[in-house]
C-alpha positions in Angstrom: 91.9 -21.0 134.5 88.3 -22.9 133.7 88.8 -25.7 130.9 86.3 -27.1 129.2 86.8 -30.1 127.0 84.5 -32.7 124.9 85.0 -35.6 124.4 86.4 -36.0 128.0 85.9 -39.6 128.5 87.8 -41.2 125.4 91.5 -41.4 124.8 92.7 -38.2 123.9 89.8 -36.1 126.0 90.8 -37.9 129.1 94.9 -37.6 128.6 94.0 -33.6 128.1 91.7 -33.6 131.4 94.5 -34.8 133.4 97.1 -32.5 131.8 95.5 -29.6 132.4 94.5 -31.0 136.0 98.2 -31.5 136.3 98.6 -28.2 135.9 96.3 -26.7 138.3 93.2 -26.0 136.1 89.7 -26.6 136.8 88.5 -28.9 133.9 84.8 -29.4 133.0 84.1 -32.1 130.8 81.3 -32.8 128.5 80.6 -36.4 127.0 78.0 -39.1 126.8 80.1 -41.6 128.5 80.4 -41.4 132.9 83.8 -39.7 133.7 87.0 -41.3 133.1 88.8 -39.2 135.2 88.0 -38.6 139.2 89.8 -35.5 140.5 88.6 -32.4 143.0 89.1 -30.2 140.2 87.1 -32.3 137.6 83.6 -31.5 136.7 81.9 -34.2 134.4 78.5 -33.4 132.6 77.0 -36.4 130.7 75.3 -34.7 127.4 75.0 -34.9 123.9 76.5 -31.7 122.1 74.9 -32.5 119.1 71.5 -30.7 121.6 72.5 -27.5 121.9 69.3 -27.2 124.6 71.1 -30.1 126.7 74.9 -27.9 127.3 75.2 -26.8 130.7 75.7 -23.7 132.3 79.6 -23.6 133.2 81.0 -20.2 134.5 83.6 -18.3 133.4 85.0 -20.4 130.7 88.6 -19.5 129.8 89.8 -22.5 127.7 87.7 -24.3 125.0 89.1 -27.8 123.8 86.7 -29.3 121.1 87.7 -32.5 121.0 84.6 -34.3 120.9 83.7 -36.5 117.8 82.9 -39.8 116.2 84.4 -41.8 112.5 81.6 -43.8 110.6 78.9 -43.1 113.4 75.7 -42.0 111.3 75.9 -38.9 111.9 80.0 -37.6 111.4 78.3 -34.2 110.6 76.6 -33.9 114.1 79.2 -35.3 115.8 82.2 -33.9 114.1 80.9 -30.2 113.1 77.2 -29.4 114.4 78.2 -30.2 118.0 81.4 -27.8 118.0 79.3 -25.3 116.7 77.1 -25.9 119.2 79.5 -26.0 122.5 82.0 -22.8 120.7 79.0 -20.5 120.2 77.2 -21.1 123.9 80.6 -20.7 125.6 82.2 -17.8 123.6 78.9 -15.8 124.0 79.4 -12.9 126.0 82.5 -14.6 128.2 84.7 -11.9 128.9 87.0 -14.6 130.2 87.6 -16.2 127.5 91.8 -16.7 126.3 91.3 -19.3 123.7 89.4 -22.4 121.8 91.1 -25.1 120.1 89.3 -27.3 117.6 90.9 -31.5 117.4 90.1 -31.8 113.5 91.9 -34.6 111.7 94.6 -35.1 108.5 91.4 -36.1 106.5 90.7 -32.0 106.9 93.5 -31.5 104.6 93.8 -35.0 102.6 90.1 -35.7 102.3 90.6 -39.1 103.0 88.8 -41.7 105.3 85.1 -41.6 105.3 83.3 -39.1 103.3 81.1 -37.8 106.1 83.7 -37.8 108.2 86.3 -35.9 105.6 83.4 -33.2 105.2 82.8 -32.8 109.0 86.7 -32.0 109.8 87.2 -30.0 107.0 83.9 -27.7 108.0 85.1 -27.9 111.4 88.4 -26.3 109.7 86.1 -23.6 108.1 84.7 -23.1 111.2 87.6 -22.7 113.2 88.9 -19.6 110.8 85.5 -18.0 111.1 85.6 -18.2 114.9 89.3 -17.2 115.1 88.2 -13.6 112.7 85.5 -13.1 115.0 87.3 -13.1 118.3 90.3 -12.1 117.6 89.8 -8.2 118.5 89.2 -9.3 121.8 92.6 -10.8 122.2 91.1 -14.1 121.8 93.3 -17.3 120.2 91.4 -19.8 118.0 93.2 -23.0 116.4 92.8 -26.4 115.0 94.7 -29.5 115.4 95.1 -32.2 112.6 96.3 -35.3 113.9 97.1 -38.1 111.8 97.1 -41.6 113.5 96.9 -41.5 117.5 97.4 -44.8 119.8 93.8 -44.8 120.8 91.6 -48.2 121.8 89.1 -46.7 118.8 92.2 -47.4 116.2 92.9 -50.8 118.1 91.5 -52.6 114.8 94.4 -50.9 113.2 97.1 -50.9 115.4 97.1 -54.6 116.4 96.6 -56.1 112.7 100.4 -56.5 111.9 99.8 -56.2 108.1 97.9 -53.3 108.0 100.2 -51.7 110.7 103.3 -52.6 108.7 101.3 -50.8 105.4 100.9 -47.6 107.2 104.5 -47.7 109.0 105.9 -47.6 105.2 104.1 -44.3 104.4 105.2 -42.7 107.7 108.8 -41.7 107.9 108.9 -41.1 111.9 107.5 -44.7 112.1 105.2 -44.4 114.9 101.6 -42.5 115.5 101.1 -39.9 118.5 100.1 -40.9 122.1 96.9 -39.5 123.4 99.7 -38.0 126.0 101.3 -35.3 123.0 97.9 -34.7 121.8 97.7 -33.2 124.9 100.9 -31.5 125.0 99.6 -29.9 121.6 96.6 -28.7 123.2 98.1 -27.0 126.4 100.8 -25.1 124.4 98.2 -23.9 122.1 95.5 -22.8 124.5 97.6 -21.8 127.6 101.4 -20.9 125.9 100.4 -19.7 122.5 99.2 -15.9 122.8 99.7 -14.7 118.7 98.9 -17.6 116.3 95.6 -17.8 115.4 93.3 -19.5 112.6 95.7 -22.1 112.0 95.4 -25.4 111.5 98.3 -27.4 112.6 98.9 -31.3 110.5 100.7 -33.2 112.8 101.0 -37.0 111.3 104.6 -37.8 111.7 105.5 -36.9 108.1 102.4 -39.7 106.9 102.7 -39.4 103.0 99.7 -41.6 101.2 97.5 -43.8 103.0 95.2 -43.8 99.5 96.9 -47.5 98.9 96.1 -48.7 102.0 92.2 -48.3 102.5 89.3 -47.7 100.5 87.3 -45.9 102.6 83.4 -46.2 101.4 
């Protein structure tokens, strides 16, 4: 299959690229940054997904993983929502090869916590996912979202490497851990390749995290 992954150079994106490649698929990555993976079946494009006109032509996309995003970036709506809409609308149009679409949302889409525009963008992403799921259902195409809690990526290092902050997070996390990017990649593979019947769903994957309201004050 031809798998398209946005945000392909970051922690989760790079892990997903490697996982799909390991299963024998051809992977197309889009990111503002250069490629993080070198492989004969990997094709990388440097493009800003907020600019629909900048998106490359990719033939016969079977799987779309809308992973790209940013937090407190100055344009969280554009980076997390508009970009995903641009990518999805381009590659689902007139595409009989399409099998599955997956969005990387956030626990914030459910809890409303974290930065205001980030939470709004991720909640909007889930609403848009449901719209796409309804439109694609008659074609037998699944469309879902995952909403991870904490993930062990370099972006989260200021939190995970602060002993006091980490202790307080673990106090409200029953499983006493965060996800790794490889775990997220596992979910991406299952939901896009194995799953054929669940659609329009947003899965909260947060290790049982209960309440971060007393840990962070987001402004």
